PDB file with one MODEL, atoms N, CA, C and O in Angstrom:
MODEL        1
ATOM      1  N   MET A   1     -13.376  26.981 -24.258  1.00  0.00           N
ATOM      2  CA  MET A   1     -14.002  27.074 -25.565  1.00  0.00           C
ATOM      3  C   MET A   1     -15.419  27.609 -25.374  1.00  0.00           C
ATOM      4  O   MET A   1     -16.239  26.998 -24.689  1.00  0.00           O
ATOM      5  N   ARG A   2     -15.689  28.732 -25.976  1.00  0.00           N
ATOM      6  CA  ARG A   2     -16.998  29.357 -25.839  1.00  0.00           C
ATOM      7  C   ARG A   2     -18.033  28.589 -26.655  1.00  0.00           C
ATOM      8  O   ARG A   2     -17.854  28.359 -27.852  1.00  0.00           O
ATOM      9  N   ILE A   3     -19.105  28.200 -25.995  1.00  0.00           N
ATOM     10  CA  ILE A   3     -20.221  27.523 -26.664  1.00  0.00           C
ATOM     11  C   ILE A   3     -21.210  28.580 -27.151  1.00  0.00           C
ATOM     12  O   ILE A   3     -21.643  28.557 -28.304  1.00  0.00           O
ATOM     13  N   SER A   4     -21.559  29.498 -26.265  1.00  0.00           N
ATOM     14  CA  SER A   4     -22.413  30.639 -26.589  1.00  0.00           C
ATOM     15  C   SER A   4     -22.230  31.667 -25.480  1.00  0.00           C
ATOM     16  O   SER A   4     -21.458  31.437 -24.549  1.00  0.00           O
ATOM     17  N   GLU A   5     -22.915  32.777 -25.562  1.00  0.00           N
ATOM     18  CA  GLU A   5     -22.807  33.811 -24.536  1.00  0.00           C
ATOM     19  C   GLU A   5     -23.179  33.219 -23.176  1.00  0.00           C
ATOM     20  O   GLU A   5     -24.297  32.737 -22.993  1.00  0.00           O
ATOM     21  N   GLY A   6     -22.255  33.255 -22.233  1.00  0.00           N
ATOM     22  CA  GLY A   6     -22.507  32.739 -20.896  1.00  0.00           C
ATOM     23  C   GLY A   6     -22.367  31.236 -20.751  1.00  0.00           C
ATOM     24  O   GLY A   6     -22.737  30.683 -19.716  1.00  0.00           O
ATOM     25  N   VAL A   7     -21.844  30.562 -21.762  1.00  0.00           N
ATOM     26  CA  VAL A   7     -21.624  29.109 -21.691  1.00  0.00           C
ATOM     27  C   VAL A   7     -20.225  28.815 -22.209  1.00  0.00           C
ATOM     28  O   VAL A   7     -19.894  29.130 -23.353  1.00  0.00           O
ATOM     29  N   GLU A   8     -19.409  28.210 -21.360  1.00  0.00           N
ATOM     30  CA  GLU A   8     -18.015  27.941 -21.707  1.00  0.00           C
ATOM     31  C   GLU A   8     -17.678  26.494 -21.352  1.00  0.00           C
ATOM     32  O   GLU A   8     -17.987  26.033 -20.253  1.00  0.00           O
ATOM     33  N   MET A   9     -17.049  25.782 -22.278  1.00  0.00           N
ATOM     34  CA  MET A   9     -16.537  24.448 -21.992  1.00  0.00           C
ATOM     35  C   MET A   9     -15.085  24.616 -21.550  1.00  0.00           C
ATOM     36  O   MET A   9     -14.245  25.065 -22.329  1.00  0.00           O
ATOM     37  N   LEU A  10     -14.792  24.259 -20.315  1.00  0.00           N
ATOM     38  CA  LEU A  10     -13.440  24.362 -19.789  1.00  0.00           C
ATOM     39  C   LEU A  10     -12.629  23.156 -20.231  1.00  0.00           C
ATOM     40  O   LEU A  10     -13.196  22.111 -20.552  1.00  0.00           O
ATOM     41  N   GLN A  11     -11.326  23.287 -20.251  1.00  0.00           N
ATOM     42  CA  GLN A  11     -10.454  22.168 -20.605  1.00  0.00           C
ATOM     43  C   GLN A  11      -9.449  21.959 -19.484  1.00  0.00           C
ATOM     44  O   GLN A  11      -8.570  22.791 -19.257  1.00  0.00           O
ATOM     45  N   LEU A  12      -9.590  20.842 -18.790  1.00  0.00           N
ATOM     46  CA  LEU A  12      -8.673  20.466 -17.726  1.00  0.00           C
ATOM     47  C   LEU A  12      -7.921  19.217 -18.169  1.00  0.00           C
ATOM     48  O   LEU A  12      -8.514  18.313 -18.757  1.00  0.00           O
ATOM     49  N   THR A  13      -6.639  19.161 -17.897  1.00  0.00           N
ATOM     50  CA  THR A  13      -5.852  17.994 -18.298  1.00  0.00           C
ATOM     51  C   THR A  13      -5.510  17.157 -17.075  1.00  0.00           C
ATOM     52  O   THR A  13      -5.370  17.672 -15.966  1.00  0.00           O
ATOM     53  N   ALA A  14      -5.379  15.862 -17.301  1.00  0.00           N
ATOM     54  CA  ALA A  14      -5.056  14.938 -16.218  1.00  0.00           C
ATOM     55  C   ALA A  14      -4.340  13.726 -16.792  1.00  0.00           C
ATOM     56  O   ALA A  14      -4.353  13.481 -17.998  1.00  0.00           O
ATOM     57  N   ARG A  15      -3.728  12.992 -15.912  1.00  0.00           N
ATOM     58  CA  ARG A  15      -3.104  11.720 -16.276  1.00  0.00           C
ATOM     59  C   ARG A  15      -3.950  10.633 -15.627  1.00  0.00           C
ATOM     60  O   ARG A  15      -4.084  10.597 -14.404  1.00  0.00           O
ATOM     61  N   ALA A  16      -4.517   9.757 -16.431  1.00  0.00           N
ATOM     62  CA  ALA A  16      -5.367   8.684 -15.912  1.00  0.00           C
ATOM     63  C   ALA A  16      -5.179   7.445 -16.774  1.00  0.00           C
ATOM     64  O   ALA A  16      -5.071   7.527 -17.997  1.00  0.00           O
ATOM     65  N   PHE A  17      -5.143   6.323 -16.125  1.00  0.00           N
ATOM     66  CA  PHE A  17      -5.015   5.051 -16.828  1.00  0.00           C
ATOM     67  C   PHE A  17      -3.809   5.050 -17.758  1.00  0.00           C
ATOM     68  O   PHE A  17      -3.850   4.518 -18.868  1.00  0.00           O
ATOM     69  N   ASN A  18      -2.723   5.670 -17.265  1.00  0.00           N
ATOM     70  CA  ASN A  18      -1.445   5.695 -17.970  1.00  0.00           C
ATOM     71  C   ASN A  18      -1.483   6.482 -19.278  1.00  0.00           C
ATOM     72  O   ASN A  18      -0.705   6.208 -20.192  1.00  0.00           O
ATOM     73  N   GLN A  19      -2.383   7.456 -19.368  1.00  0.00           N
ATOM     74  CA  GLN A  19      -2.434   8.308 -20.553  1.00  0.00           C
ATOM     75  C   GLN A  19      -2.915   9.709 -20.172  1.00  0.00           C
ATOM     76  O   GLN A  19      -3.576   9.889 -19.149  1.00  0.00           O
ATOM     77  N   ASP A  20      -2.581  10.684 -20.992  1.00  0.00           N
ATOM     78  CA  ASP A  20      -3.056  12.046 -20.781  1.00  0.00           C
ATOM     79  C   ASP A  20      -4.478  12.160 -21.312  1.00  0.00           C
ATOM     80  O   ASP A  20      -4.787  11.695 -22.409  1.00  0.00           O
ATOM     81  N   ILE A  21      -5.338  12.787 -20.513  1.00  0.00           N
ATOM     82  CA  ILE A  21      -6.730  12.960 -20.927  1.00  0.00           C
ATOM     83  C   ILE A  21      -7.136  14.420 -20.721  1.00  0.00           C
ATOM     84  O   ILE A  21      -6.513  15.147 -19.947  1.00  0.00           O
ATOM     85  N   THR A  22      -8.169  14.827 -21.413  1.00  0.00           N
ATOM     86  CA  THR A  22      -8.749  16.151 -21.239  1.00  0.00           C
ATOM     87  C   THR A  22     -10.163  15.983 -20.724  1.00  0.00           C
ATOM     88  O   THR A  22     -10.948  15.202 -21.263  1.00  0.00           O
ATOM     89  N   LEU A  23     -10.480  16.725 -19.671  1.00  0.00           N
ATOM     90  CA  LEU A  23     -11.828  16.727 -19.107  1.00  0.00           C
ATOM     91  C   LEU A  23     -12.459  18.073 -19.421  1.00  0.00           C
ATOM     92  O   LEU A  23     -11.769  19.091 -19.467  1.00  0.00           O
ATOM     93  N   ASN A  24     -13.754  18.081 -19.635  1.00  0.00           N
ATOM     94  CA  ASN A  24     -14.428  19.298 -20.080  1.00  0.00           C
ATOM     95  C   ASN A  24     -15.624  19.664 -19.207  1.00  0.00           C
ATOM     96  O   ASN A  24     -16.766  19.513 -19.639  1.00  0.00           O
ATOM     97  N   PRO A  25     -15.384  20.141 -17.991  1.00  0.00           N
ATOM     98  CA  PRO A  25     -16.498  20.703 -17.228  1.00  0.00           C
ATOM     99  C   PRO A  25     -17.081  21.890 -17.998  1.00  0.00           C
ATOM    100  O   PRO A  25     -16.372  22.548 -18.760  1.00  0.00           O
ATOM    101  N   THR A  26     -18.347  22.155 -17.801  1.00  0.00           N
ATOM    102  CA  THR A  26     -19.003  23.254 -18.502  1.00  0.00           C
ATOM    103  C   THR A  26     -19.468  24.293 -17.494  1.00  0.00           C
ATOM    104  O   THR A  26     -20.004  23.959 -16.437  1.00  0.00           O
ATOM    105  N   LEU A  27     -19.257  25.549 -17.835  1.00  0.00           N
ATOM    106  CA  LEU A  27     -19.617  26.664 -16.972  1.00  0.00           C
ATOM    107  C   LEU A  27     -20.727  27.465 -17.634  1.00  0.00           C
ATOM    108  O   LEU A  27     -20.626  27.842 -18.801  1.00  0.00           O
ATOM    109  N   VAL A  28     -21.791  27.721 -16.872  1.00  0.00           N
ATOM    110  CA  VAL A  28     -22.894  28.569 -17.323  1.00  0.00           C
ATOM    111  C   VAL A  28     -22.955  29.733 -16.336  1.00  0.00           C
ATOM    112  O   VAL A  28     -23.026  29.511 -15.128  1.00  0.00           O
ATOM    113  N   TRP A  29     -22.929  30.983 -16.839  1.00  0.00           N
ATOM    114  CA  TRP A  29     -22.860  32.108 -15.911  1.00  0.00           C
ATOM    115  C   TRP A  29     -23.496  33.372 -16.454  1.00  0.00           C
ATOM    116  O   TRP A  29     -23.762  33.522 -17.647  1.00  0.00           O
ATOM    117  N   ASN A  30     -23.725  34.283 -15.501  1.00  0.00           N
ATOM    118  CA  ASN A  30     -24.084  35.658 -15.827  1.00  0.00           C
ATOM    119  C   ASN A  30     -23.162  36.555 -15.005  1.00  0.00           C
ATOM    120  O   ASN A  30     -22.158  36.068 -14.484  1.00  0.00           O
ATOM    121  N   ASN A  31     -23.458  37.813 -14.874  1.00  0.00           N
ATOM    122  CA  ASN A  31     -22.555  38.730 -14.173  1.00  0.00           C
ATOM    123  C   ASN A  31     -22.478  38.488 -12.671  1.00  0.00           C
ATOM    124  O   ASN A  31     -21.549  38.973 -12.024  1.00  0.00           O
ATOM    125  N   GLU A  32     -23.421  37.757 -12.104  1.00  0.00           N
ATOM    126  CA  GLU A  32     -23.490  37.608 -10.662  1.00  0.00           C
ATOM    127  C   GLU A  32     -23.107  36.229 -10.154  1.00  0.00           C
ATOM    128  O   GLU A  32     -22.506  36.113  -9.086  1.00  0.00           O
ATOM    129  N   GLU A  33     -23.438  35.196 -10.886  1.00  0.00           N
ATOM    130  CA  GLU A  33     -23.203  33.849 -10.381  1.00  0.00           C
ATOM    131  C   GLU A  33     -22.938  32.875 -11.518  1.00  0.00           C
ATOM    132  O   GLU A  33     -23.125  33.182 -12.695  1.00  0.00           O
ATOM    133  N   ALA A  34     -22.491  31.679 -11.114  1.00  0.00           N
ATOM    134  CA  ALA A  34     -22.131  30.676 -12.116  1.00  0.00           C
ATOM    135  C   ALA A  34     -22.572  29.291 -11.657  1.00  0.00           C
ATOM    136  O   ALA A  34     -22.684  29.016 -10.462  1.00  0.00           O
ATOM    137  N   ILE A  35     -22.815  28.438 -12.632  1.00  0.00           N
ATOM    138  CA  ILE A  35     -23.140  27.031 -12.410  1.00  0.00           C
ATOM    139  C   ILE A  35     -22.061  26.213 -13.107  1.00  0.00           C
ATOM    140  O   ILE A  35     -21.770  26.431 -14.283  1.00  0.00           O
ATOM    141  N   LEU A  36     -21.474  25.276 -12.381  1.00  0.00           N
ATOM    142  CA  LEU A  36     -20.471  24.384 -12.957  1.00  0.00           C
ATOM    143  C   LEU A  36     -21.107  23.022 -13.169  1.00  0.00           C
ATOM    144  O   LEU A  36     -21.623  22.418 -12.230  1.00  0.00           O
ATOM    145  N   ILE A  37     -21.070  22.541 -14.401  1.00  0.00           N
ATOM    146  CA  ILE A  37     -21.617  21.227 -14.741  1.00  0.00           C
ATOM    147  C   ILE A  37     -20.440  20.277 -14.862  1.00  0.00           C
ATOM    148  O   ILE A  37     -19.611  20.397 -15.764  1.00  0.00           O
ATOM    149  N   ASP A  38     -20.383  19.333 -13.938  1.00  0.00           N
ATOM    150  CA  ASP A  38     -19.270  18.410 -13.741  1.00  0.00           C
ATOM    151  C   ASP A  38     -18.048  19.193 -13.254  1.00  0.00           C
ATOM    152  O   ASP A  38     -18.007  20.418 -13.374  1.00  0.00           O
ATOM    153  N   THR A  39     -17.076  18.503 -12.716  1.00  0.00           N
ATOM    154  CA  THR A  39     -16.057  19.217 -11.939  1.00  0.00           C
ATOM    155  C   THR A  39     -14.617  18.924 -12.298  1.00  0.00           C
ATOM    156  O   THR A  39     -13.735  19.702 -11.935  1.00  0.00           O
ATOM    157  N   GLY A  40     -14.347  17.856 -12.983  1.00  0.00           N
ATOM    158  CA  GLY A  40     -12.962  17.437 -13.145  1.00  0.00           C
ATOM    159  C   GLY A  40     -12.616  16.416 -12.072  1.00  0.00           C
ATOM    160  O   GLY A  40     -13.480  15.982 -11.310  1.00  0.00           O
ATOM    161  N   MET A  41     -11.356  16.043 -12.022  1.00  0.00           N
ATOM    162  CA  MET A  41     -10.908  14.989 -11.109  1.00  0.00           C
ATOM    163  C   MET A  41     -10.326  15.575  -9.833  1.00  0.00           C
ATOM    164  O   MET A  41      -9.965  16.751  -9.789  1.00  0.00           O
ATOM    165  N   PRO A  42     -10.236  14.746  -8.790  1.00  0.00           N
ATOM    166  CA  PRO A  42      -9.572  15.212  -7.568  1.00  0.00           C
ATOM    167  C   PRO A  42      -8.176  15.732  -7.908  1.00  0.00           C
ATOM    168  O   PRO A  42      -7.475  15.156  -8.739  1.00  0.00           O
ATOM    169  N   GLY A  43      -7.785  16.815  -7.263  1.00  0.00           N
ATOM    170  CA  GLY A  43      -6.474  17.394  -7.508  1.00  0.00           C
ATOM    171  C   GLY A  43      -6.447  18.431  -8.614  1.00  0.00           C
ATOM    172  O   GLY A  43      -5.387  18.987  -8.902  1.00  0.00           O
ATOM    173  N   GLN A  44      -7.582  18.709  -9.243  1.00  0.00           N
ATOM    174  CA  GLN A  44      -7.615  19.677 -10.344  1.00  0.00           C
ATOM    175  C   GLN A  44      -8.164  21.040  -9.931  1.00  0.00           C
ATOM    176  O   GLN A  44      -8.502  21.858 -10.787  1.00  0.00           O
ATOM    177  N   THR A  45      -8.254  21.287  -8.638  1.00  0.00           N
ATOM    178  CA  THR A  45      -8.808  22.560  -8.170  1.00  0.00           C
ATOM    179  C   THR A  45      -8.031  23.747  -8.712  1.00  0.00           C
ATOM    180  O   THR A  45      -8.631  24.731  -9.144  1.00  0.00           O
ATOM    181  N   ASN A  46      -6.707  23.671  -8.696  1.00  0.00           N
ATOM    182  CA  ASN A  46      -5.912  24.796  -9.206  1.00  0.00           C
ATOM    183  C   ASN A  46      -6.157  25.031 -10.690  1.00  0.00           C
ATOM    184  O   ASN A  46      -6.239  26.179 -11.128  1.00  0.00           O
ATOM    185  N   GLN A  47      -6.275  23.951 -11.474  1.00  0.00           N
ATOM    186  CA  GLN A  47      -6.580  24.112 -12.905  1.00  0.00           C
ATOM    187  C   GLN A  47      -7.944  24.763 -13.097  1.00  0.00           C
ATOM    188  O   GLN A  47      -8.125  25.618 -13.964  1.00  0.00           O
ATOM    189  N   LEU A  48      -8.902  24.341 -12.268  1.00  0.00           N
ATOM    190  CA  LEU A  48     -10.242  24.912 -12.352  1.00  0.00           C
ATOM    191  C   LEU A  48     -10.208  26.402 -12.016  1.00  0.00           C
ATOM    192  O   LEU A  48     -10.815  27.214 -12.714  1.00  0.00           O
ATOM    193  N   LYS A  49      -9.497  26.758 -10.947  1.00  0.00           N
ATOM    194  CA  LYS A  49      -9.376  28.171 -10.570  1.00  0.00           C
ATOM    195  C   LYS A  49      -8.720  28.981 -11.685  1.00  0.00           C
ATOM    196  O   LYS A  49      -9.153  30.096 -11.974  1.00  0.00           O
ATOM    197  N   GLU A  50      -7.682  28.431 -12.313  1.00  0.00           N
ATOM    198  CA  GLU A  50      -7.007  29.124 -13.417  1.00  0.00           C
ATOM    199  C   GLU A  50      -7.942  29.310 -14.608  1.00  0.00           C
ATOM    200  O   GLU A  50      -7.961  30.375 -15.225  1.00  0.00           O
ATOM    201  N   ALA A  51      -8.719  28.273 -14.932  1.00  0.00           N
ATOM    202  CA  ALA A  51      -9.664  28.371 -16.050  1.00  0.00           C
ATOM    203  C   ALA A  51     -10.719  29.441 -15.768  1.00  0.00           C
ATOM    204  O   ALA A  51     -11.089  30.203 -16.660  1.00  0.00           O
ATOM    205  N   LEU A  52     -11.199  29.495 -14.534  1.00  0.00           N
ATOM    206  CA  LEU A  52     -12.169  30.522 -14.160  1.00  0.00           C
ATOM    207  C   LEU A  52     -11.535  31.907 -14.221  1.00  0.00           C
ATOM    208  O   LEU A  52     -12.154  32.864 -14.687  1.00  0.00           O
ATOM    209  N   ASN A  53     -10.307  32.005 -13.750  1.00  0.00           N
ATOM    210  CA  ASN A  53      -9.596  33.281 -13.759  1.00  0.00           C
ATOM    211  C   ASN A  53      -9.438  33.820 -15.184  1.00  0.00           C
ATOM    212  O   ASN A  53      -9.531  35.028 -15.403  1.00  0.00           O
ATOM    213  N   GLU A  54      -9.201  32.933 -16.147  1.00  0.00           N
ATOM    214  CA  GLU A  54      -9.089  33.351 -17.551  1.00  0.00           C
ATOM    215  C   GLU A  54     -10.387  33.969 -18.064  1.00  0.00           C
ATOM    216  O   GLU A  54     -10.382  34.741 -19.023  1.00  0.00           O
ATOM    217  N   LEU A  55     -11.505  33.619 -17.413  1.00  0.00           N
ATOM    218  CA  LEU A  55     -12.810  34.174 -17.778  1.00  0.00           C
ATOM    219  C   LEU A  55     -13.189  35.343 -16.867  1.00  0.00           C
ATOM    220  O   LEU A  55     -14.333  35.799 -16.868  1.00  0.00           O
ATOM    221  N   ASN A  56     -12.207  35.825 -16.086  1.00  0.00           N
ATOM    222  CA  ASN A  56     -12.435  36.898 -15.114  1.00  0.00           C
ATOM    223  C   ASN A  56     -13.477  36.517 -14.075  1.00  0.00           C
ATOM    224  O   ASN A  56     -14.294  37.341 -13.664  1.00  0.00           O
ATOM    225  N   MET A  57     -13.437  35.260 -13.656  1.00  0.00           N
ATOM    226  CA  MET A  57     -14.353  34.755 -12.635  1.00  0.00           C
ATOM    227  C   MET A  57     -13.533  34.160 -11.507  1.00  0.00           C
ATOM    228  O   MET A  57     -12.351  33.858 -11.670  1.00  0.00           O
ATOM    229  N   SER A  58     -14.172  33.995 -10.368  1.00  0.00           N
ATOM    230  CA  SER A  58     -13.520  33.331  -9.244  1.00  0.00           C
ATOM    231  C   SER A  58     -14.363  32.141  -8.816  1.00  0.00           C
ATOM    232  O   SER A  58     -15.550  32.055  -9.131  1.00  0.00           O
ATOM    233  N   ILE A  59     -13.742  31.241  -8.105  1.00  0.00           N
ATOM    234  CA  ILE A  59     -14.452  30.045  -7.643  1.00  0.00           C
ATOM    235  C   ILE A  59     -15.573  30.422  -6.671  1.00  0.00           C
ATOM    236  O   ILE A  59     -16.536  29.674  -6.507  1.00  0.00           O
ATOM    237  N   GLU A  60     -15.441  31.583  -6.031  1.00  0.00           N
ATOM    238  CA  GLU A  60     -16.470  32.051  -5.102  1.00  0.00           C
ATOM    239  C   GLU A  60     -17.780  32.386  -5.815  1.00  0.00           C
ATOM    240  O   GLU A  60     -18.832  32.436  -5.176  1.00  0.00           O
ATOM    241  N   GLN A  61     -17.732  32.614  -7.116  1.00  0.00           N
ATOM    242  CA  GLN A  61     -18.944  32.916  -7.878  1.00  0.00           C
ATOM    243  C   GLN A  61     -19.761  31.665  -8.189  1.00  0.00           C
ATOM    244  O   GLN A  61     -20.909  31.772  -8.620  1.00  0.00           O
ATOM    245  N   LEU A  62     -19.186  30.483  -7.978  1.00  0.00           N
ATOM    246  CA  LEU A  62     -19.936  29.250  -8.216  1.00  0.00           C
ATOM    247  C   LEU A  62     -21.024  29.117  -7.161  1.00  0.00           C
ATOM    248  O   LEU A  62     -20.730  29.042  -5.968  1.00  0.00           O
ATOM    249  N   LYS A  63     -22.257  29.088  -7.591  1.00  0.00           N
ATOM    250  CA  LYS A  63     -23.394  28.957  -6.681  1.00  0.00           C
ATOM    251  C   LYS A  63     -23.999  27.565  -6.724  1.00  0.00           C
ATOM    252  O   LYS A  63     -24.637  27.125  -5.768  1.00  0.00           O
ATOM    253  N   VAL A  64     -23.794  26.870  -7.848  1.00  0.00           N
ATOM    254  CA  VAL A  64     -24.350  25.526  -8.026  1.00  0.00           C
ATOM    255  C   VAL A  64     -23.308  24.672  -8.728  1.00  0.00           C
ATOM    256  O   VAL A  64     -22.658  25.118  -9.674  1.00  0.00           O
ATOM    257  N   ILE A  65     -23.156  23.442  -8.258  1.00  0.00           N
ATOM    258  CA  ILE A  65     -22.348  22.441  -8.954  1.00  0.00           C
ATOM    259  C   ILE A  65     -23.281  21.286  -9.277  1.00  0.00           C
ATOM    260  O   ILE A  65     -23.870  20.681  -8.381  1.00  0.00           O
ATOM    261  N   LEU A  66     -23.409  20.990 -10.544  1.00  0.00           N
ATOM    262  CA  LEU A  66     -24.305  19.944 -11.020  1.00  0.00           C
ATOM    263  C   LEU A  66     -23.470  18.778 -11.530  1.00  0.00           C
ATOM    264  O   LEU A  66     -22.683  18.935 -12.463  1.00  0.00           O
ATOM    265  N   LEU A  67     -23.640  17.611 -10.920  1.00  0.00           N
ATOM    266  CA  LEU A  67     -22.935  16.405 -11.359  1.00  0.00           C
ATOM    267  C   LEU A  67     -23.892  15.587 -12.215  1.00  0.00           C
ATOM    268  O   LEU A  67     -24.977  15.221 -11.764  1.00  0.00           O
ATOM    269  N   THR A  68     -23.492  15.302 -13.441  1.00  0.00           N
ATOM    270  CA  THR A  68     -24.388  14.601 -14.363  1.00  0.00           C
ATOM    271  C   THR A  68     -24.416  13.101 -14.140  1.00  0.00           C
ATOM    272  O   THR A  68     -25.380  12.427 -14.505  1.00  0.00           O
ATOM    273  N   HIS A  69     -23.348  12.577 -13.535  1.00  0.00           N
ATOM    274  CA  HIS A  69     -23.304  11.153 -13.234  1.00  0.00           C
ATOM    275  C   HIS A  69     -22.174  10.891 -12.253  1.00  0.00           C
ATOM    276  O   HIS A  69     -21.278  11.719 -12.090  1.00  0.00           O
ATOM    277  N   GLN A  70     -22.219   9.749 -11.608  1.00  0.00           N
ATOM    278  CA  GLN A  70     -21.167   9.380 -10.664  1.00  0.00           C
ATOM    279  C   GLN A  70     -20.042   8.703 -11.432  1.00  0.00           C
ATOM    280  O   GLN A  70     -20.252   7.697 -12.110  1.00  0.00           O
ATOM    281  N   ASP A  71     -18.848   9.268 -11.316  1.00  0.00           N
ATOM    282  CA  ASP A  71     -17.705   8.746 -12.042  1.00  0.00           C
ATOM    283  C   ASP A  71     -16.450   9.317 -11.397  1.00  0.00           C
ATOM    284  O   ASP A  71     -16.546  10.229 -10.575  1.00  0.00           O
ATOM    285  N   LEU A  72     -15.293   8.809 -11.745  1.00  0.00           N
ATOM    286  CA  LEU A  72     -14.036   9.266 -11.168  1.00  0.00           C
ATOM    287  C   LEU A  72     -13.818  10.760 -11.356  1.00  0.00           C
ATOM    288  O   LEU A  72     -13.241  11.412 -10.486  1.00  0.00           O
ATOM    289  N   ASP A  73     -14.270  11.314 -12.479  1.00  0.00           N
ATOM    290  CA  ASP A  73     -14.022  12.735 -12.734  1.00  0.00           C
ATOM    291  C   ASP A  73     -15.093  13.657 -12.152  1.00  0.00           C
ATOM    292  O   ASP A  73     -15.168  14.828 -12.525  1.00  0.00           O
ATOM    293  N   HIS A  74     -15.915  13.148 -11.250  1.00  0.00           N
ATOM    294  CA  HIS A  74     -16.967  13.963 -10.640  1.00  0.00           C
ATOM    295  C   HIS A  74     -16.983  13.814  -9.126  1.00  0.00           C
ATOM    296  O   HIS A  74     -18.048  13.781  -8.510  1.00  0.00           O
ATOM    297  N   ILE A  75     -15.810  13.725  -8.533  1.00  0.00           N
ATOM    298  CA  ILE A  75     -15.723  13.533  -7.082  1.00  0.00           C
ATOM    299  C   ILE A  75     -15.409  14.855  -6.425  1.00  0.00           C
ATOM    300  O   ILE A  75     -15.291  14.923  -5.202  1.00  0.00           O
TER     301      ILE A  75
ENDMDL
END
């Protein structure tokens, strides 16, 4: 979901606590590099790569990962 030019809220799905949940890492980028704010849960790397691919980006373009707090979805 596009927030503004160069800011995208990603949507990753997971099963946690016996229910389906959606996690929303946020991507801030320009043509050269990207910053990922929060990451999703362990095991969601492929979903993250797919979400980046939909934006014509690769995981190699991530230069900074910013974790806003310590929690299960930020490991």
